[in-house]
C-alpha angles and dihedrals in degrees: 000000000000121000106250130198127201127194121191119035099193126130093304101027099054097058092040089054090043090057092053091051091048089049091060100258121147097243127186112193133198134182135175086236100052092202088073093067093060096084090049093047087053088057092052106272124133123236116237125217097223142335088270093054090046094053094044096051100043131067091220129020127196126199128195107182134169103244145341092283091056095043088051095050094047089057107033099026126105107287088012131154091265090064091055106038125092142100093073095301113156130240118193115188112199096176122120105248140143119275092249092058091047093049091050091054092045093052094050094046094050091047090054091055099263132114125236140207128179111215114172113176135224110217138063137237098306094051089044088055093046095044089239100123122136107235120208110200134184133165133043107037092199091055091048088057097044092050093047092106095052094043091053088057091058101036146038095213132027126189129195107213103177130241123030114277095042092087092052092047090050094052093048090051091052096046090044092057090045092052095050089046090053090053093051090044091052093046092051094049092047092046093048097049092045087055093054100264120140109248093218090054091050088056092048092054092048093049093050097053145050092294095062112127137146094255095058093045092047100044098036096081089049090057092049094046094044088226120123115184109185120263098143112010115239092228090060092052088050089052094050093050088050090050091046092050090050090054088050090054089047093052099038093246117143113229104179100157093041091052087052094049088050089059095051091051090049088053089051090051092052090049090064101262101107093116096044123089115289089247084073089083083088088079094069094040094053 
């Protein structure tokens, strides 16, 4: 069984790393806040001293970080992955970043003698816990093949999309659509209830027809209760919408509704809901 590193133990990374430990992998974990390593250590993981030490001691190192800045820092910072990678060891960044960030990391890792795969995921906290994420990979084919057993403990579906950057683009497309759907959902729920409709009946109608989907059925009760425990932080959805709109600018693709959705999520962040679940955008729509 290969030695596996895992960097970043937030809402997503912690259950993903836990699934690897439970599957019997020899896992070394690191997090900027060391206390977050404790539950993984209790499961049988080792605690790494730094991203550099994790990358140097493991055959494949995964990272699941909050945004492009965090992904860049883990790789290029002092005691970062770049200082420990080499000799063909693998680095798989599962963070949601833009394609330029992913390509910059890939170039540096390869130049240092390592191999790189981007592997952002579609799914939130519950799929991460259940090992049912959708994993969107691109980069070094040999690393994809070698990491298959570990990837399969974290996800129910993995796709190989080709050159580095394509995984990042696929993830931004998926989250851009999800963010727009959430805005429409919230607006419909707000309109219906202000028009005297029962919120539970709105959800029942949606669930019975062509609009039925896991997001509406999962987030609908949160909207009705006004309670938004975090599964996917609102600030991360706003970040993904921002990156998607920037990609649209780069490629000359108009994204009118997505740009408007981004502004609504920005408003929700400014209202103090950045760390709540992204369904909390409902509060500024009501």
